[in-house]
C-alpha positions in Angstrom: 42.1 3.9 -24.2 41.3 3.8 -20.5 44.9 4.2 -19.6 45.2 7.2 -21.9 42.1 8.8 -20.3 43.6 8.2 -16.8 46.9 9.6 -17.9 45.3 12.7 -19.3 43.2 13.1 -16.2 46.3 12.9 -14.0 48.2 15.4 -16.1 45.2 17.8 -16.1 45.0 17.4 -12.3 48.7 18.1 -11.8 48.4 21.2 -14.0 45.3 22.6 -12.3 46.4 21.6 -8.8 49.8 23.2 -9.4 48.2 26.6 -9.9 48.1 27.7 -6.3 48.8 30.7 -4.0 48.6 31.0 -0.2 45.7 33.5 -0.5 43.8 31.1 -2.8 44.4 28.2 -0.4 42.2 29.9 2.2 39.6 30.9 -0.4 39.4 27.4 -1.9 39.3 25.7 1.5 36.3 27.9 2.3 34.7 27.1 -1.1 35.0 23.4 -0.6 33.6 23.4 2.9 30.0 22.3 2.9 29.2 24.4 6.0 30.3 27.6 4.2 27.1 27.3 2.1 24.6 27.1 4.9 23.6 30.8 4.4 23.1 30.2 0.7 20.9 27.1 1.4 18.9 29.1 3.9 18.4 31.7 1.2 17.2 29.0 -1.2 14.8 27.8 1.5 13.4 31.3 2.0 13.2 31.9 -1.7 11.3 28.6 -2.4 8.9 29.3 0.5 8.3 32.8 -0.8 7.7 31.5 -4.3 5.6 28.5 -3.6 3.8 29.2 -0.3 2.0 26.2 1.0 3.3 24.0 -1.9 7.0 24.8 -1.1 7.3 21.4 0.6 6.8 19.7 -2.8 9.8 21.6 -4.3 11.9 20.9 -1.2 11.1 17.2 -1.4 12.0 17.2 -5.1 15.3 18.9 -4.3 16.1 16.4 -1.6 15.2 13.5 -4.0 17.6 15.0 -6.6 20.4 15.2 -4.1 19.7 11.8 -2.7 20.0 10.3 -6.2 23.1 12.2 -7.2 24.9 11.6 -3.9 24.0 7.9 -3.7 25.1 7.3 -7.3 28.4 8.9 -6.6 29.2 7.9 -3.1 27.1 4.7 -2.7 27.5 3.2 -6.1 30.4 4.5 -8.2 33.1 5.2 -5.5 33.2 1.7 -4.2 32.6 0.1 -7.6 35.2 2.0 -9.6 37.6 2.2 -6.5 39.8 4.8 -8.0 42.1 6.3 -5.4 41.8 10.0 -4.8 44.9 11.8 -6.1 45.9 12.6 -2.5 45.9 8.9 -1.7 47.9 7.9 -4.8 51.5 7.2 -3.6 53.1 8.1 -7.0 51.6 11.6 -6.8 52.4 12.3 -3.1 55.3 14.6 -3.7 53.6 16.4 -6.6 50.3 17.4 -5.0 49.4 20.7 -3.3 47.1 19.4 -0.6 45.0 21.9 1.3 43.4 20.3 4.3 42.6 16.6 4.7 42.4 14.1 2.0 39.0 12.5 2.7 37.9 9.0 1.9 40.0 6.6 0.0 38.1 6.7 -3.3 37.3 9.7 -5.4 35.4 8.8 -8.5 33.2 10.6 -8.8 32.9 13.9 -6.9 29.8 14.2 -4.7 30.5 17.9 -4.1 30.3 18.4 -7.9 27.2 16.2 -8.2 25.3 17.9 -5.4 26.1 21.5 -6.4 25.2 20.9 -10.0 22.0 19.1 -8.9 21.0 22.1 -7.0 22.0 24.6 -9.8 20.2 22.7 -12.6 17.1 21.9 -10.6 16.6 25.5 -9.4 17.4 26.8 -12.9 14.8 24.5 -14.5 12.2 25.5 -11.9 12.9 29.3 -11.6 15.4 30.3 -14.3 12.8 31.8 -16.7 11.3 34.0 -14.0 14.4 34.9 -12.1 17.6 35.8 -14.0 19.8 35.6 -10.9 19.3 31.8 -10.8 21.8 31.4 -13.7 24.6 32.5 -11.3 24.3 29.2 -9.6 26.3 27.7 -12.4 29.4 29.7 -11.7 28.9 28.8 -8.0 28.7 25.1 -8.9 31.8 25.4 -11.1 33.8 27.1 -8.3 32.7 24.4 -5.7 33.7 21.7 -8.2 37.0 23.3 -9.1 37.8 23.7 -5.4 37.9 19.9 -5.1 40.8 19.8 -7.7 42.5 22.8 -6.1 42.6 21.2 -2.6 44.0 18.0 -4.1 41.2 15.5 -3.5 39.7 15.0 -7.0 40.8 14.5 -10.5 39.1 16.7 -13.2 37.3 13.6 -14.5 35.9 13.0 -11.0 34.5 16.5 -11.0 33.2 16.4 -14.6 31.4 13.0 -14.1 29.9 14.3 -10.8 28.6 17.4 -12.5 27.1 15.3 -15.3 25.4 12.9 -12.8 24.1 15.8 -10.7 22.7 17.5 -13.8 21.0 14.3 -15.1 19.5 13.7 -11.6 18.1 17.2 -11.5 16.8 17.1 -15.1 15.2 13.7 -14.5 13.5 14.7 -11.3 12.4 18.1 -12.8 10.7 16.2 -15.7 8.9 13.7 -13.4 8.1 16.3 -10.7 5.2 18.0 -12.5 3.6 14.6 -13.2 3.8 13.6 -9.6 2.3 17.0 -8.5 -0.6 16.7 -10.9 -1.6 13.1 -9.9 -4.0 12.7 -7.1 
């Protein structure tokens, strides 16, 4: 069963990674770069401060806690424990991969980029989605960031999907605990 899943994941990776174009290489390289998103993060900071005023620090701490959880589960726990090579480090795939940029660390399961972008999208949606319709557009952003990891050749689709699930669970869990922490003295 596990071998079948790995085989399917590899075939899905090769298919998705094989859909490339020089113009998209630059775009996906930009999408996968964490520094690209600094203006967006600054906008979120501004938005939260505008919404919450003096209490904005509580929301920011909750977001940092969400990201800490999702990032540590992916990078600190699962990557070394599962020890699945990134596709760009897999010798049998070397001639088949369209690699854009560097390969990154040795292990790829699961994607911290996917986990962290979905953490942010889910948490902000749960906090502000009912009042602000634009927040739902964070999901396409998280999907593009996640897909970019497959496109540039550093993650299998399963890495990205598991990262998105972990990030979503972290955000959901913190968003459920967060109001209780705020109400306790």
